[in-house]
N, C-alpha and C positions, 0 to 999 in steps of 0.2 A: 736532747740528743744523748747526753751522757746517761740520763735516767733510763732512757729506752734501752741502751746497751746493758746497763746494770741489771735491768729486769729481764730482758730477753735472753741473754747468754745463759744464765743459770736455768731458765725454763727450757731452752733448747737442749742443754746437756741432760737435764732431768728427763726430758722426753726420750732422748736417746738411750739413757740407762733403763728406762721403763720398757723400751722396745727390745733391749737385750734380754730382759727377763721374759718377755713374751716369746721371743725367739727360742729361748731355752725350753719353754713350755710346749714347743711344737709348731708354733705359727711361723712358717718359713718366710712369709712376706715381711715379717718384722725384722729380718736380717737387713733388708734394704733400708728400712726406716731407721734401724740402729746406726747405720752409716750416715744417712741423710740428715738427721737432726744435729749431730755435732758439726757437720759440714755447714749447716745454716749458722751455727755459732761462729765458726771461723770466718764466714762471709760477712757476718755482722761486724765483727772486730775489724776486718780488713776495710770495709766501707767507712766505719767510724774513723779509723786511722787516716784514710784518704781525705775525708772531709776536714779533719783537723789540720792536716798539713797541705791542703790544697793551695797552690800558688798559681798565679796566672800562667797559663801554658804558653808554649811558644806559638803564638799566633803569627800567621803570615801577614806581613805588612802589605798594604795595598800600594802597588807601584803606580806612579804617575807617568803617564805617557805625555810627551810634549808634541804638540802639533807645530807645523811650520811657523805660525804667527806667534808662538810663545805662550799660548794659553794652555794651562795644565788641565788634565782630565782627572776628576776626583769622583770615584764611585760611578763612573759612566756619565757624569755631567760635566759640561764645560763651564769653567769659571766665568767666562764672559756672558753666559746665559743666565747667571744667577742674579737674583734681585740683591740690592745692597744689604737688606736684612738677612737674607739667606747666606750671603758671603760672609757677613760678620759672624753669624752663628757657626758656620763651618770653620772659620778661622779660630773661634773660641774652642771648638771641639778638637781641632788640630793641636792647639796649644796644650790643652789638657792631656791629650794622648801623648804628646812629646814629654811633658813634665811629670805627670803622675802615673800611677798604676791603675788598672781597672778596679772598679769597686767590687769588693767581695764582702762576705759577712765578717771576715777578719779585718778588713780595711774599708769600713763604710764610707770614708771620705775620698778614697782613691788617691791618697797622698803617698809618696814614696817613703 
């Protein structure tokens, strides 16, 4: 990712400078390209920065509705309708969600 930025930004800027010289030579379409290429460089730097500093966003937590007999609803399923294996798996996922952060490339284990 860093190498792609290091290579692409100077190329984008050089292409913009080249288009400025073409525009000075009479090619009016090159004025648009002279603005467009540096804009690509700015976008590349912005996206690189966002990828480096990406944190888990504010995801909406799934609310649990309670029915009269006390069984909770999780993702549209009723707990009493789950098999024991599925209930144990969902309980593990719930624990991981409560304790850790989501896995990202910066945090591959999902730990806080």
